C-alpha positions as CSV (number, residue, x, y, z in Angstrom):
1,M,16.8,-7.5,11.9
2,I,14.6,-5.9,14.0
3,G,10.6,-6.5,13.4
4,R,9.1,-4.3,15.9
5,L,9.8,-2.1,18.9
6,R,8.0,-1.8,22.3
7,G,8.9,1.1,24.4
8,T,8.6,4.4,25.7
9,L,8.5,7.2,23.5
10,V,10.6,10.2,24.7
11,A,11.2,12.2,21.4
12,K,8.8,13.2,18.1
13,H,10.6,15.4,15.5
14,P,8.5,14.7,12.3
15,P,9.6,12.5,10.5
16,L,11.7,10.9,13.3
17,I,10.8,9.9,16.7
18,V,12.6,7.8,19.5
19,I,11.9,4.9,21.2
20,D,13.3,4.0,24.8
21,C,13.6,0.3,24.7
22,Q,15.0,-1.2,28.2
23,G,17.5,1.7,28.1
24,V,18.6,2.4,24.5
25,G,17.1,4.7,22.0
26,Y,15.9,4.0,18.9
27,E,15.7,6.3,16.4
28,V,12.7,5.5,13.8
29,L,11.8,7.1,10.6
30,V,7.7,7.3,10.2
31,S,4.9,8.5,7.6
32,M,2.9,10.9,8.9
33,H,0.0,8.0,9.1
34,T,1.8,6.8,11.5
35,Y,3.2,9.7,13.1
36,Y,0.1,11.5,14.1
37,P,-1.7,8.8,16.1
38,L,1.2,8.1,18.4
39,P,0.7,8.6,21.8
40,A,2.1,11.4,24.0
41,L,5.9,11.4,25.3
42,G,6.5,9.2,27.9
43,E,3.6,6.9,26.9
44,P,4.0,3.1,25.7
45,V,4.2,2.5,21.8
46,T,4.3,-0.4,19.7
47,L,5.7,-0.1,16.1
48,L,6.4,-2.8,13.7
49,T,9.9,-1.8,11.4
50,H,11.9,-2.5,8.4
51,L,15.7,-1.9,9.2
52,V,17.7,-0.7,6.0
53,V,21.3,-1.0,6.0
54,R,23.2,1.1,3.9
55,E,27.0,1.7,3.8
56,D,26.9,4.8,5.4
57,A,24.0,4.2,7.8
58,H,21.5,1.8,9.4
59,L,17.9,3.4,9.2
60,L,15.3,2.1,11.0
61,Y,11.6,2.6,9.8
62,G,8.4,2.2,11.6
63,F,4.9,1.6,10.9
64,A,1.8,1.5,13.0
65,T,0.2,-1.2,10.8
66,D,1.4,-4.4,8.7
67,E,-0.2,-3.0,5.7
68,E,1.9,0.1,5.8
69,R,5.2,-2.2,6.3
70,Q,4.3,-4.4,3.3
71,A,3.0,-1.4,1.1
72,F,6.8,0.5,2.0
73,R,8.5,-2.9,1.0
74,E,6.7,-3.2,-2.3
75,L,7.6,0.5,-3.0
76,T,11.0,0.0,-2.4
77,K,11.3,-2.7,-4.9
78,V,10.3,-0.3,-7.5
79,S,13.1,0.4,-9.6
80,G,14.2,4.5,-8.9
81,L,12.3,4.7,-5.3
82,G,14.6,4.3,-2.0
83,P,13.2,4.3,1.3
84,K,12.7,8.0,1.7
85,T,10.8,8.5,-1.3
86,A,8.5,5.6,-0.1
87,L,8.2,7.2,3.2
88,A,7.1,10.4,1.4
89,I,4.4,8.4,-0.9
90,L,2.8,6.9,2.3
91,S,3.0,9.8,4.4
92,G,1.3,11.6,1.1
93,L,-0.9,8.8,0.5
94,S,-3.0,6.2,3.2
95,V,-2.1,2.6,2.1
96,T,-5.8,2.1,0.8
97,D,-5.1,5.5,-1.3
98,L,-2.1,3.7,-2.8
99,G,-3.9,0.7,-3.5
100,D,-6.5,2.4,-5.0
101,A,-4.5,4.2,-7.4
102,I,-2.9,1.3,-8.5
103,A,-5.9,-0.8,-8.9
104,Q,-7.7,1.9,-11.4
105,Q,-4.0,2.5,-12.8
106,N,-4.6,6.3,-11.8
107,A,-1.2,7.8,-12.2
108,A,-2.7,11.6,-11.5
109,L,-3.0,10.5,-8.0
110,L,0.3,9.7,-7.6
111,T,1.8,12.7,-9.0
112,R,0.2,14.5,-6.0
113,V,3.0,13.3,-3.8
114,P,5.9,15.8,-3.5
115,G,9.0,14.6,-5.6
116,I,6.6,12.1,-7.6
117,G,6.4,12.8,-11.3
118,K,4.9,11.5,-14.1
119,K,7.3,9.1,-15.3
120,T,7.8,7.4,-12.1
121,A,4.3,7.6,-11.2
122,E,3.9,5.4,-14.3
123,R,6.4,3.2,-13.4
124,M,5.1,2.3,-10.4
125,L,1.8,1.6,-11.7
126,L,3.7,-1.1,-13.9
127,E,5.8,-2.6,-11.4
128,L,3.3,-2.5,-8.3
129,K,0.0,-3.7,-10.6
130,G,-1.3,-6.7,-8.7
131,K,1.0,-6.0,-5.7
132,I,-0.6,-3.7,-4.4
133,G,-4.3,-2.7,-5.2
134,A,-7.4,-4.9,-5.3
135,D,-5.9,-6.4,-2.0
136,V,-5.4,-3.5,0.0
137,A,-8.2,-1.3,-1.9
138,G,-11.4,-1.3,-1.1
139,S,-11.2,-4.6,1.4
140,G,-14.3,-5.3,2.9
141,P,-16.2,-8.5,3.8
142,A,-16.6,-10.0,0.5
143,Q,-20.1,-10.3,-0.8
144,P,-21.1,-13.9,-2.6
145,L,-21.2,-13.4,-6.0
146,S,-24.8,-14.3,-8.5
147,D,-24.8,-17.0,-10.7
148,E,-23.9,-14.3,-13.6
149,R,-21.4,-12.8,-11.7
150,N,-19.4,-15.7,-10.7
151,D,-19.9,-17.1,-14.5
152,I,-18.2,-13.9,-15.7
153,L,-15.4,-14.1,-12.8
154,Q,-15.0,-18.1,-14.3
155,A,-14.5,-16.5,-17.6
156,L,-12.2,-13.9,-17.0
157,L,-9.7,-16.8,-14.9
158,A,-9.8,-18.7,-17.7
159,L,-8.7,-16.2,-20.0
160,G,-5.8,-15.9,-17.7
161,Y,-6.3,-12.9,-15.6
162,S,-5.3,-12.8,-12.1
163,E,-8.0,-13.4,-9.1
164,R,-7.6,-9.7,-8.3
165,E,-8.0,-8.4,-11.8
166,A,-11.0,-10.4,-12.3
167,Q,-12.8,-9.3,-9.4
168,L,-11.8,-5.6,-9.6
169,A,-13.4,-5.7,-13.2
170,L,-16.7,-7.6,-11.5
171,K,-16.7,-4.3,-9.1
172,K,-16.9,-1.9,-12.3
173,L,-19.9,-3.9,-13.9
174,P,-23.7,-3.1,-13.4
175,A,-25.8,-4.8,-10.8
176,A,-28.0,-7.1,-12.9
177,I,-26.1,-7.6,-16.1
178,P,-26.2,-10.4,-18.9
179,V,-22.9,-12.9,-19.0
180,S,-22.1,-12.0,-22.4
181,E,-22.1,-8.6,-21.6
182,G,-20.6,-8.7,-18.8
183,I,-17.7,-10.5,-19.8
184,R,-17.6,-7.6,-22.8
185,L,-17.1,-4.7,-20.2
186,A,-14.7,-6.6,-18.1
187,L,-12.5,-7.3,-21.0
188,K,-12.7,-3.5,-22.1
189,S,-12.2,-2.3,-18.6
190,L,-9.2,-4.9,-18.2
191,G,-7.4,-4.0,-21.6
């Protein structure tokens, strides 16, 4: 499959761009988050890609970052969401915003995207929970855990919660909290 294109940007008609790679012009569909930072026409450009093969067409989707491409791939796995809708979602929300919405189970944010209704948003939240979210949302340097927070984390893991879910629950807790109270509040937020 085609995983990356490097060439000269020769046309920009949102959401379609054309990249000339050694004399072959590839039409690539991109999200608005990828489109806006593109260089001027005639400048070199490199995009990660995802090829969708249908009975009537071969469509190439382009992404500025690997995170955006991974989010696109996860979105297309949701029942009822095709590549066109996934691209619309990534045009309306950044990958971080999408990850935050899924991690916080915020359907209202997803319904702001044109074409995404309440039922589709709820299905996305259900099917993408743990796939997009804590790993994307608020990704920053990991802070060392205090002994109390580490005990809370270990208790949540022992209860069967994933590392992502437990870390997300820890972020919602007040700074200085006793272990038993922290576990109770974390379970409440996860429930």
